[in-house]
C-alpha positions in Angstrom: -14.1 18.9 2.1 -10.8 17.1 2.4 -9.5 14.7 -0.3 -10.7 11.1 0.2 -8.4 8.1 -0.3 -8.9 4.4 0.0 -7.1 2.4 2.6 -4.0 0.7 1.2 -1.7 -2.3 1.9 1.9 -1.1 1.2 0.4 1.2 -1.4 2.2 2.1 -4.7 4.3 5.2 -5.3 1.4 7.0 -6.9 -0.7 6.6 -3.7 2.0 8.1 -1.5 2.8 10.9 -4.0 -0.9 12.0 -4.0 -1.1 11.6 -0.2 2.0 13.7 0.4 0.6 16.6 -1.6 -2.1 17.4 1.0 -1.7 18.6 4.6 -4.7 16.4 5.7 -6.7 13.6 4.1 -9.7 11.4 4.8 -9.4 7.6 4.4 -12.7 6.1 3.3 -14.1 3.6 5.8 -17.8 3.6 5.2 -17.9 2.6 1.5 -19.3 -0.8 0.6 -16.0 -2.7 0.2 -15.1 -3.0 -3.5 -13.5 -6.1 -5.0 -10.2 -6.3 -6.8 -8.5 -3.2 -5.5 -5.2 -2.4 -3.8 -7.0 -2.0 -0.4 -5.8 -5.5 0.5 -3.2 -6.0 -2.3 0.3 -4.8 -3.3 2.8 -5.5 -6.1 6.5 -6.2 -5.6 9.3 -6.8 -8.1 10.9 -10.3 -8.1 13.4 -12.3 -10.2 10.3 -13.4 -12.2 8.8 -9.9 -12.7 5.9 -8.4 -10.8 4.4 -10.5 -8.0 1.0 -9.5 -6.5 0.5 -10.1 -2.8 -3.1 -10.3 -1.5 -4.4 -10.3 2.1 -7.2 -12.8 2.4 -10.3 -11.1 3.8 -13.7 -11.9 5.3 -16.9 -9.9 4.8 -19.1 -10.3 7.9 -22.1 -8.7 6.1 -21.6 -10.2 2.7 -21.7 -7.8 -0.3 -23.0 -5.0 2.0 -19.9 -5.1 4.3 -18.3 -1.7 4.8 -14.6 -1.2 4.6 -14.3 -0.6 8.3 -15.9 -4.0 8.9 -13.6 -6.0 6.7 -11.7 -8.7 8.7 -8.4 -10.3 7.9 -8.7 -14.1 7.5 -6.2 -15.2 10.2 -6.8 -18.9 9.4 -4.6 -18.6 6.3 -0.8 -18.4 6.7 -0.6 -15.4 4.4 1.8 -13.5 6.5 4.5 -16.2 6.1 3.9 -16.3 2.3 4.1 -12.5 2.0 7.2 -12.2 4.2 9.1 -15.0 2.4 8.3 -13.4 -1.0 9.5 -10.0 0.2 12.6 -11.5 1.7 13.4 -13.4 -1.5 12.8 -10.2 -3.6 14.7 -7.7 -1.5 17.3 -9.5 0.6 20.1 -8.2 -1.7 18.7 -4.6 -1.8 20.8 -1.8 -0.3 18.4 -1.1 2.6 16.9 -4.5 3.3 18.7 -5.1 6.6 17.8 -1.6 7.9 14.1 -1.9 7.3 13.7 -5.7 7.6 12.7 -5.8 11.3 10.0 -3.2 11.0 8.5 -4.5 7.8 8.4 -8.0 9.3 6.8 -6.6 12.4 4.1 -4.9 10.4 3.3 -8.0 8.4 3.0 -10.3 11.4 1.2 -7.7 13.5 -1.9 -9.4 15.0 -4.8 -7.2 14.0 -8.0 -8.6 12.6 -9.3 -5.3 11.1 -8.0 -4.4 7.7 -8.3 -0.7 8.1 -6.4 -0.7 11.4 -3.8 -3.1 9.9 -3.2 -0.8 7.0 -3.2 2.3 9.2 -0.2 1.0 11.0 1.6 0.5 7.7 0.7 3.9 6.3 1.9 5.6 9.5 5.2 3.7 9.6 5.9 4.6 5.9 5.1 8.3 6.7 7.6 8.1 9.5 10.3 6.5 7.3 9.8 9.1 4.6 9.0 12.1 6.8 5.5 12.7 5.3 3.5 14.9 7.7 0.1 14.4 6.1 -2.6 14.0 8.8 -4.8 11.0 8.4 -8.5 11.0 9.4 -11.2 8.5 8.7 -14.7 9.1 7.3 -17.7 8.6 9.6 -20.2 8.3 6.7 -20.2 7.9 3.0 -20.3 11.1 0.9 -20.1 12.0 -2.7 -17.5 14.7 -3.2 -15.8 16.7 -6.0 -14.1 14.2 -8.3 -10.9 16.3 -8.3 -10.2 15.2 -4.7 -11.9 11.8 -4.7 -9.3 9.2 -5.1 -11.3 6.2 -3.8 -11.5 4.6 -7.3 -8.1 5.6 -8.5 -6.4 2.5 -7.1 -8.6 -0.2 -8.6 -6.8 -3.3 -9.7 -8.4 -3.0 -13.1 -6.6 0.4 -13.7 -3.1 0.0 -15.0 -0.8 1.3 -12.3 2.1 1.4 -14.8 0.5 4.4 -16.5 1.7 6.5 -13.6 5.3 7.6 -14.3 8.0 8.6 -11.8 11.7 9.0 -11.7 13.9 6.0 -12.4 15.8 4.3 -9.6 17.8 1.0 -9.6 15.6 -1.9 -8.9 17.0 -5.3 -7.6 16.2 -7.3 -10.8 16.2 -4.4 -13.3 19.0 -6.0 -15.4 16.9 -9.2 -15.9 13.4 -7.7 -16.1 13.7 -4.0 -16.9 12.3 -1.2 -14.8 8.8 -1.4 -13.4 6.9 1.9 -12.7 4.7 2.4 -9.7 5.0 -0.8 -7.7 4.7 -1.0 -3.9 6.4 1.8 -2.0 8.3 -1.0 -0.3 10.3 -1.5 -3.5 11.6 2.1 -3.5 12.2 2.0 0.3 14.4 -1.2 0.1 16.3 0.2 -2.9 16.6 3.8 -1.9 16.1 4.0 1.8 15.1 7.5 3.0 15.9 8.9 -0.5 12.7 7.2 -1.7 11.0 10.4 -0.4 12.4 12.2 -3.5 10.1 10.1 -5.7 7.0 11.5 -4.1 7.5 15.0 -2.8 
């Protein structure tokens, strides 16, 4: 059995470090969608500290909705809110101008399905950081060996700052100190392709 990961919206550094350690992974799509996770959330660093960004979602089948059925609520103007926050946070970062068009394109991409929306993001980040891991999706829900089951590792209730990685210069580090394990976007805007060294 291959390791199983949750889907992720601009996942944190730990997510990509674990993903990159396997040749091929499964992304869970048949679980009953859990609340309060990083499946539709990410954290960026700003002048005021860590800012969580959350995609508004809809559950067509209520509490029994599977992850592959989760829809993005297009009635809310969340893309503009997220983009303005990212722009304000990283406009002065070394690689913002290089990645700006593609990040903006990913955020404003019109896709109602959360898994497909996140898939586009994960594949683009793999391309940027040269991560060859093959992505496949589950076709049913299975219990597997806990050593390769990462579906519950990225819950919002678990402190992501417990995961430690190498230091890099963050945009507002002088004001706020260094934050561990925020969205991979932070490292990409600050380090560019060298962000790969944090995870391989």
